[in-house]
N, C-alpha and C positions, 0 to 999 in steps of 0.2 A: 583498429585493432592490433595491439601487439600480439605477435604468437610465439612462444618458444618452439624450438626445434623439437625437444622432446613432446609438447603438445602435439604438436602437427604429425608427428611420428606415431603417436598413439591413437589418435584420430584413425591415421590412415590404416594400422594394423586393424582396429576394430572394422575398417569397410572391409577389408580383405579378410577376415574371419566370418564375419556375416554372408559376405559374398560366398564362400567357401562352403559354408553351412547351409546354404539355401540352393545350391547348385547342385544336387545328388540325384543324377539321372538314374531313374529305376531302371534300364533297361541293361546296368552296368553292373559289372561283378564289383565286388568288396576290393579286389585287387586294382581292376580298373579304375575306379572310383579315386582309390590313394594314388593312382600314378597320375591322372587326371588332378587332382587336387594339389600334388606337388609340383607340376609344369605350371598350374595357373599361378600358385602362390610365388614359385621363382619369377616367372616373369612379369607380376604386377609389382614383387618388392624390389627388381630391376629398374622399371619402369619408375617408381617413385622415387627411388635412390637418386635418379638422376636429375627428376624435377626437386627434389630437395637440395643438391649441389648446385642447381642452379637458380635457386630464389633465397638461399639463406646464405647470407655474410655475417659470420656468428653465431650466437645460439639464439638470435630473435629476428621475427619478419614482422614487417608491416603490412598487413594483409592486404591484397588487392585482388580482386577478382579477376580484372584485365591481366595483371601479371601472371597470374596462376593458368589463366589460359593461354596467354601467349608461350610462356615456358612448356606447358603441356602440348601444346602445336609443335613446337619445336622439337621435342623428345619425340614425340609421334613419328613427325616426319623423317627425323632421322632413324627412326627406327625400319622404317618403311623403305627408305632410301639404301640403305645397307642389305636389306632383304625383301627384294618385293614381289614375296609367295603371299596367295591368298590367305595361308595362317595368320601371317604376320598382321595382314589387315582386318581380319577377324579379333586377332589378339590387341588389334588397337581399339576396337570396339569396347572390347570389354574394361580398356584402360581409359578408355571417354567417359563411360557409364560410370566408372569408378572416381573418375575426377569430378564428375555432375554430383556425384553423390557428397565427394568431400566440401565442394563448394557449397551445396545445402547445409550440411551439418556446419562449417564454419559462418555460414549467413546465420543461422539460428543463434548459434553461438554470441554473434556479434551484437544480436536483437537483445539478446538477455542481460549482455552485460554493458550495452550502452542504451537504454532506455530512452526514447525521444521524448522532448520535451511537448507538450500537450501546445496547441494552439488557444485553444478556449480554455477559459476556467468554468466549468457547467457549474458549482456552486454559487458560483459569482453571478452567473449571468440568470440563475434562478431567482436569487436574492432580489434583484434590478428589477427581474419580471414582477415579484410579488410587491414591490415597493410600489409599483406604477399602477397598481390595482386603486 
């Protein structure tokens, strides 16, 4: 499946928006939530910008789960190598989770676009079975 950079970025944006929308701790003030949301958004967009730079050569990319996982792991390793703090480790978990969601969404899209050919024609089998009676 060929994915355009725009499609990829739109999918990533959807994941980030959903992540921010679904992570509103009740014990935080509105101001604390706003600050936390901004920090999370900056961290995830920085991460995905690096992933995009590493997998897109031009405007299109041929989807490969393995390539995405390898690039993701490399970016996460670099993040932690540059700053081996517990917070970066926790941020990396958020990146891993969002990459997992991205892979799931891309896999579902691939299934929709590329329906597999059935191995058996059910109707033909039923016709043959009734003809043998």
